[in-house]
Each structure stands twice: as C-alpha cells, then as structure tokens.
N, C-alpha and C positions, 0 to 999 in steps of 0.2 A: 503493500499500500503506500502509496507517495504522501510525502509529508504534507499534512493538511494546511500547514501554514505556509507552503512554500507557492511561488507562483508556478504556472504550467511550465515554464522553460525549466526552473529549477526543481521541479519534481520529477523531471524524467533525467536519468543519470548518463544517458546518451548525450543530452544537451545541456548538462551542468556545466556552469562556467567554472574552468581551472585556472588557479592562480598559480603562475610560476615565480617563486621568490628567487632575486638575485643572490650572488654570493661572491665575495672576492672584495678589493678596495672598492670603498663606497657604496657597500652592499646596504647598509641601515638606511642611507637616505632614499636610495632606489626604491628599497623595500617599502617604506616609509609611503612613498608617492604611489607605487603600484597597489598597496592596501587603501590609499584615498581613493584612486580611480577605481578600484573593486567595490568600494561602499557606492560610489556614485551610481555605476552602472546597475548594482542591485538595487537601488533605491529606484532608478529610472524603470526598471522591470516591472517594479511591483504597483498595484493600484496605489493613488495617491494616500491612502489612509495607512497601508501596510508601509509604504516608504516613511511614512512619518513616525511610525513605531519604531522601526528598525533603526532609524537615525536618531530617536530620542526627541524628535521635533513635533510639536504638535500645532504646526501652523496650518496644514490642511484642514484640520477640525475645526479650528477658528474662522479659517477662509469659506467653509461650508456649512452654512446655516443648518441643513438636514443633518449633517453629522454631528453636531453641536446638540441640536436637538434631540437625537438618539441617544446621545450620552447623558442627558439630562433624565431620559425616561426609562432606558433598559435598565435590567436589574437579573439577579438570578444567575443561571447557567448560560443564559443569551449573553449576558454582557463579559463572559470568558471568551466568547467569540469574537464580539465587536471591539473589544478595549485593543487587541493585537492589531488590529486593521485600521486604527484611529477612528472607529465608528463609522466606517464607510458604508453605505447601504449595498444590499443586494438587490432591492427591488425597485429603487427609486432611479428613475434615468431623466437628465436635464429637468429636474424639479417637478417631477410627475411620475405617476405610477408606470412602470415598465410594462411591456406586454407579459412578462413573464408572472405578472400578477394575477391577470385574468386568465392565465394558462393553469396557473396552481388552483383556482376556484374550479375551473372547469376539470381538473382530473379529481378533487374533491367530490364533485357532484356526480361522478361515476365510480366510486370506488366499492358501491354495493357489490361489483363484479369481483372485488378483492376479499369480498366477506366481511367487510368494515361498515360501519355505520356513519354517513357522509355529516349526520348533524354532530358527531363528535368533534369535527373540526369547524363548526359554524359557518359554512359557505355564505348564507344569507347576510351575516354581519360582515364577513369579508368584502363582499359585493357593495355594501353600504359604504364600507371604510374607503373603499377603491373611489367611490364615487364623490365623498366629501372630500378626498385628497386630490382630487383633479383640480382645485381652484388654485392649488399651489400653497396653501396654508402649511408653514413650516411643521407646527406642532402636529397636525393632521397626517402630514408624509411621513414623520417619525412615529405616530402612534400605529399606522398602516403596517410599515417597515417591521415594527416588533412583532405587530400580529401575525404577519405573514410568515415571519421566520420560526415562530413558535408553532404555528400549523404544521409547516413543512417538517418541523423535528418530530413532531407527534406522529405525522402521517408516514414518515420514513420508517419511524421504530415499530410502529403496528404493522406495517407492510411487510416487513422483513421478520416479524415473528413466526418461528416454524410451527406449523400443525401436525405434521408428521416426523417420524423419526428416522434418521440415518446413524450408522454407526461412525463416531468420529476416533481415529486413530491418535490424534495429539489433541492436547487441551487448547493450543491455540487457535485450532478451528471450531471450537465450541460456540455457537452462535451466544452473543449477549447484546443486551439492549444498549445501544449506542448512546452517548450522552448529546444531550442539545448542540452543544457547542462542536462537537465532532462531526455529528451529522451536517452541519452548516459549514464547517471547513472543507469538508468533503464536497459539498455544492459549488462552493467558491473557487474550486480548481477547473471547474467546466469553462470551456472556451465561450459557450453562449449558455446563460442561464435559461433563457427561453428553451432551447433544443435540451437541455439537462431536464426540465420539468416536464415538457411534452414526451418526451421518450422514456420517462422514468428512470433516470440516468443512476438511480440508486438501487436499481434491480438489475437483475441479469437479463441479456437480451432474449435470451428465450423466455423468461417470464413477460417480458413486454409485448412478444409477439403471440404467445398464448393468450394472453389477457385480451388483446385486441381481437383475437378470434373468438373468446368467450363472449365478448361484449356484443358481437353483432350474430353470435348463433341464435338461431331462432327455431320455429317449428317445422322448417324446412325438411329438418332430419326425416319426417315421415313416422309412420306407424311401424315401432319396432316389434309389435307384437305379430306383424304378418312374416309368413314364413312363404318364400318363394319355391316351389318345387323344383328339384333336379328335372332335366328334359333336355330336348333339343335345343340349337344355339338359337337365341332370341337376336334379330337385327332390325335395323330401322325399315320401317316399311311393311313388316308383319303384323299380322292380327292374331291374337292368341288370348285364351283366358288366363295364362300365366302372365301376359303382359299387364292385365289388370291388377295382378297382385304386386307386379313389379312397381307400377304408378304409385299405389298405395304405399308400397316399402319406402318410396322415394319422395313421398310428399307432394304427388301431383294429382290433380283430379281424376276420378275414375275413368274408364275406358278400356277397350282391347286393342287400339291401335298404337303401334310402336312408333310416334312421331317423332320430330326433331327436338322438341322440348325434352321428351324423355331421353333423346340420345344424349342430350347435353348434360342432364342429370346423370346419366351414367357415366360418362367421360369425367365428370368431376368426382364421383364418388370413387372412379378407379385410379383417378390421380391421387387422391388422398390417401388411398390404401397402398399406394407403390406399385400398382397392377398397370399394364400396358393400357393407355387410355384411349381404346379404339372405339368405344361405344358397343361393342358387342358383347352379350351377356352369355357366357358359357360356364362351365363348371366353377372356376376360380371365383368369378366375380359372384355367381350364385353362393357359394360358400362363405364368402366374405360378408354378402348381404345378411345372410343368415348368422353370422357368428357373433353378433352383439346382441345380448338378450335383453329383454323389455326393460330389466330393472337397470341398465347401463346407456343411456342416453348420449347422443353426442356431447351434450353440455357436461352431463356428467363425467365422462372420460377427460374433457378439457379442464374442467375443475380440479379433478385429481392430478392432472399433470401441472396444471397452476401449482397446486401445492407442493408438488415436487421441486419445481422451478424455484420457489420460494428458497430453498435451501442454498441455492447458488450465490455467489458474491455478485457485485456489480463488474462490468466490463474493464475498470481500471486496475481491478486486482489480478495480477498475472495467475492464471491458473489453467487447467484442463478439465474437460467434460468428457465423459465417455458415456454414451447411451448404450445401455446393454440390450434394450429392446430393438433398436434399428441397427444396432452394430455399427456406430458413427462415433467419431472422435471429434472435438472442437478445441481449439486453445485460444485464450482471450488475453489481453493487456492492452495498455494503452487507451483504454476507452472503446475498444472495438474487438471484432471477431479477427485473429490473425491467421487463422488456418484452420482446416478441416481435413479428414481423411476417412476412408472407410477402415473398419478392423473386424476381427474375428472374436468373438465372446464365447461365453460358456454353452454348453447343451442344456435342456430343461433337466437333465440328470445332474450336471455338474455347473450349477448357476454362477456367474459372476455376482458376486454379492453388492449391495449399497453400501458403500462406505466412503470416507474421506481421508486422505492421508495427505503426505507431503513428500515429493518425489528428492530423494537427498543425494542420490550418486547414479551413476551408470556403471555397468558391469559390460566390459569389452572382452570378447573371446570367451562368453560365458560357457560353463557346464549348464546340462539340465538333468536336474534330480528326476528321474522317471517314476511317476506314482505307481505304487507297487500293484495295484490293479493290471496297470499297462505291461508291467513285467511279467505278470503271470499270464496274460493273455497274449502278448506279442511277441515278448523276448525269451521266455522259458520253451515255449515249443520248438522253436529255430535251433536253441540249444541243444534240447534233446534229440533234434534231428540232425545234428552234425554241425551246425555253424557256429564256431566259439563266440562267445561274448565280444572278444576283442576285435574279431572280424567283423563284427555288426556295428561298432564303433562305440562300445561302452565299456565301462570298467565299473568292478564291484569295490564297494568300501565296508570297512569292518564294522561301522556303526553310522548313526545320523548325526554325531556331534562333529562340531568344528575341526576337531582333531582327529578326526577318522583317517585310519591307513587304508591305502590301496591294498586289496587282497587277490590272490588268484582266484579265477571263477571256479576253479574244480574244488575249491572250499565248500561251495554252495551246494547244498542238497537241490538239484534243479527239479527232481520229481516232486519233493514237497512243495517248492516253489508254485509248481503247476497245478499241484493239488490245494494250494492255497493256506497250507499248514507252515510254510516258511516265507518269511516276508523280507527279503535281503535290500539293502541299499544299492541302487544301479544307477550311475549317471552316465550321460551322454558326452561325450569328448567334444571341444569346439571344432568347428570345420564348416565346409560348405553345407553339410546335410543336417547340422545340428538344428534342432527343433527351436532353439532361441534365436537362431541365426546369427547376427554378428554382435549384437547388443541388448541388454535389457535393462530398463529404468526403475529403479528400486524405490519403494515407499515401504516402510516397515510394517509389517502385519503380520499376524500368527497364523493367517490362511496359505500363505505361500502366493499371494497375486501380486502380480507385477504387468508392467508394459514392455513388450518386446518383439524383435523382429522375427522374421519366419521366412523359410526358404518355399513354404506353399503359398506362391503368389497366386497361384490359379484360384484359390478361395475367395478373392476379393471381387471376383467377377459374378460371383453368385449374389442372388437377392436376398436369400436367408443365410446368415454367416454365424450361424449358432454350432459351432464345431470343437470350441476349445475345452479343457478341463477346467475353465474359470478364469484363467489368466486372459488378458487383452492382447491380440496379435496385431502388429501396425501394418498398415499399408505401406508407409514410407517412415519408417524409423529414423533414416538420416536426416530427412526434413524436420522432424520433431526434437532429434537430437541437437540440430543446429540452432533451433528456436530456444530450447533450453540453455545450450553453452555459449551462444552467441559465436559459435565455431563449429566447422565440421570435426566430428569426433574420429579419432585414428588411433589405433592401439600402437603402443611403441615398440612391441614386438609380437612374436607368436605366442608369448606367454599366457595360459589362462587366466582368467579371472583377474583383469585389470580394473581396479575400482578409481572411477574418476569422480569426485563430488561436484554436485551442481554448485555454481558460485553462489547463487541466492536460490535456495529451495522452493519449488513451486508445489502449490495445492492441487490435488487431482481428486475430482469428485466421480465416483463409479456410479451413475444412475440408471433410471429406468422410464423412458418415456414412451407411452403407447401413442401418444400425441406429441408431435414436433414441428417446429418451424421449417418451412421449406420456402424457396422462392415464391412458389406459387399460392403459399398460405400456410395450411397445417397439413400433413401427412399423419394419417393414423396408422398405426402399426400393430399387427397381432400381439395379444399378450401371451407370448411363448412361455413365460414363466408361470402364468397364472397367478399374478400378484394383484392385478386390479380389482377383483370382487371384495376380496378380504380388505384391503385398502378403502375401497368405497364405504364397506361397511363399518370401518372404524372410523372414517369420517363423519358417518352419518349418527353416530353414537355419541359424538362430543356434545 
C-alpha cells in the first residue's frame, strides 16, 4: 500500500525522487543546496495544503478561506486527515462544490445493492448542504466538506466489511475497520476524486463490475422453474413446443416460434456461460439452462459473488487473484489490472481452497513432491513392471522432513506401495518434464498449495481447466515472475531448488467466482465445486 500522505508521484517507488548527496571538498555546502532544492521540489509536487504542512508554513491555510473554515470546524479523526494537508479540501473546487460531491450522493443512494441502508449516510441532508454551499458561503462550504468526508469514511468502512469467510494465512491480511483518516488519505491519492468516487476506487475492480451488473439485473432472467427437455437441435426459424418452454425460461413472451428476439437472448445466455454464442440450442446449452435451480436466480448468484469480491483489496494494493471457478488469474497494482492469464486448478475431488497468503519467494529448478496416491497409482505399477524409479525421473527420500536423505528405491516395498500399505516420499527431479516446470511461487501454507509453471501447455486450450491436485498451474509463469520481481527470473546454475525472495511480498487471493467480469459484461461459470448453494444458504441465514 502506498504511503497515504504521499503525493501520487512520491507514492510510486518507480517514480520516487532520488536525492544524490555529493561527497569530497565543498560537499557540505553542495549537500545543503541540494537538500533545499529537494524540499522545494517536494513542496511544489504536493497539494498546497500538504506543501504548507511539510515546510512548516501555514500561509496556504491563511490564504484559503475555505481551508481556514475547515480548520475551525473539523474535529475528531477527520482532523487527523486534514491537519497534515493544511486543511486543504477534497470536495470543494474553485470555492464551489466539485462534481465529486454529487457523485458521492449518487453512489450513496444506490448502496442498497451492496446490502447497505442509504439513510445511514443521509443523502437528502448531503444534497441540501450541496445546494446551500453553491452560493459560495465559506462556512457552508466547510460544513459540506466535513459532512462529505465523514460520509465517505463511513461508506468505505461499511462497504469493505466482509460477510463471508476466507482463510487468512497471515495476520496482516485479516480485514480491519480502517480509521476515517486512513480512508481519506487513500482517497486523496487518486488522480481524479470524481473518478475515484464514480468507480468505487476503494473496492476491487471485480467488485465494482459485479455491482454494476447486479444493479441492472432484473426479471429478464426468466422463469427458473421451467425445464427445457433434451431433444433435437433448436435453431432460428423453427416452430416447436420446446421453443415455448425456451422462451419462458429466458424471459420472453410465450409462443412456439424461434424468432430473432429469442436468438439474441440465447446468444447472450451462451456468452455469459462461456459457450459458443451461435444462437443454436443443443445439448450443452440445454444443460446450462437447466443447471441453475429455481432457488438460485441470476441476482442470487451475482449477490453471492459480490460478497466474495468484497474480500479483495483495491487495485492500488499490489496483489494476485486466482479464480478457481473460471480457472483464471489477474494481477493488480497502481490502481488498475496489470495482467491476466489462464490457469489450471484443482479437480472437484482435489479442490483449490479459498484462502489468502503472501507470495514471499520463488523456487527455480524445483523438485515436485509427488502425492502418495499418485505414487501408488502411476509410479508403483511402472516400477513393478521393470522401469526403475530413476529412469522415470524420480528419487526416493527417507522421510518427509527437510533433512531427509535420498535412499535407493530398492529399499522401498513397491508391492506394499501398490497395495496402499506403504506410503513413501518420492519427488520428481528438476528438468524439462518436471510437473512444476521451471519455477514455483511460494506462499507459506500447510496444504502444499502454490503457483507454478507446467510443461502441460495443451491444458490451457481447454474450456474446463480443473485438472490439478489443488495447486495453480500458470499459463505464463515467466510473465508473472517478471511482474513480481521486476526482472526476468533465471537460475544461476542447474542446482535444484534455488530460492529467490520477492523484493516486496505480494498478497495472493485464491477465490471462487461463478460470476465474474468480462469485456461483454458478466460471465457465469459452472459451480464445479458445488460451493454456491451452501454459501447462499449461509448468507440467507445471517
């Protein structure tokens, strides 16, 4: 998280000014001169109120009647925000309420979609204060400024309050209720306060896009109690009794004609479900239509996934999001999405869990500790058939500790392994065919879950990518590594298990979105792990 008191330029390490202090004869004088110049540059880069606070001069407050009025009226936690910036306003522009003021009121009036009560933030009062301040009265402007900041602080803290659970691997990731001055300092970093408010810049972009979809979701989802029976392919121009059921299911007036309106609705449904949007209703489309039960409307699914997205940080926080439902990964920083890629995630039997941790290091030329069930199913039969463990590219270890010794595979009772009575530790050696590929990114956890490269690139072309034992296989591990380390990762030698610490640990969130944003709106994904219905029941019981 960037320093909330810094200017946008100073908050970005890649843009932070670097002061080179001279050495040698005359250095003290030159150093003093450069320090003075640096102070002037820093003051010039900051808002006037911040510059005044940093230089110890209160001239800007005295020269700005609104700032002086804010100083006289503000108190409590809000004062902790305004004092360091010389009481410079967030909401007042050219002695009048800025457009961000009305934008905040508009957001507040729509927070029912977030499960919040708009009246808690007094939108009618805020509108009245905006009208009263339009005349330019300094006291009215200051009163409005303080009221808007208080409303934003309350709104952000309430909107970020989680309602569902995820496992946090580190205390630093546990959600906490931010103090009002912290909320406002974060907002003050935005290049445009208007855009920050309109786009809900304090929330994840995934949250903001799902929220927009939920706000416009209406009865057009159709009658979810209707089941479309299997049968021959339905196509535009046909007349069939099943077409009438199809129309009811998709929220269109009754009739047995497959007209253009129905074709358009079918294409939209197919696009949302990740199916070929050809407007033809075959077995896949019929199955998708019937997959969502009557108790799980489109709005229900959107609302559930909105609650999941509430767990994520804003885009200014450098972090990675893995969606185990759609088998997709995104990474964020600097206020925006910075990249995305396909991933392979766990099967329904070996699910990728929902949890959040910190990526702390990469391992180059990694070993792969083979799960004992795979040793029994895949490796033991080949050993018993005459192919040695070493020829298969594996080695056996004495135990599961970090101090384990490599042992001859002949010491293992392979018939016992095949029968399931012996569970040896076997690991795959580094190399081109290693299941970990060339690198794995580690965030400490007791389930052995991590992000890693893979040689099985063909899996990324499949629409359903639930094939792993719970770990996350990356389509482009090199690109993610370059983003994490700001350089291309290369091993120093062929030595196995070369650990490279991440310069600044990055949060990773393993999530599960059965509705997620795409360029066309929202894509609905099959509930492969069967998590939606229990989660919806849990939310309904709150």
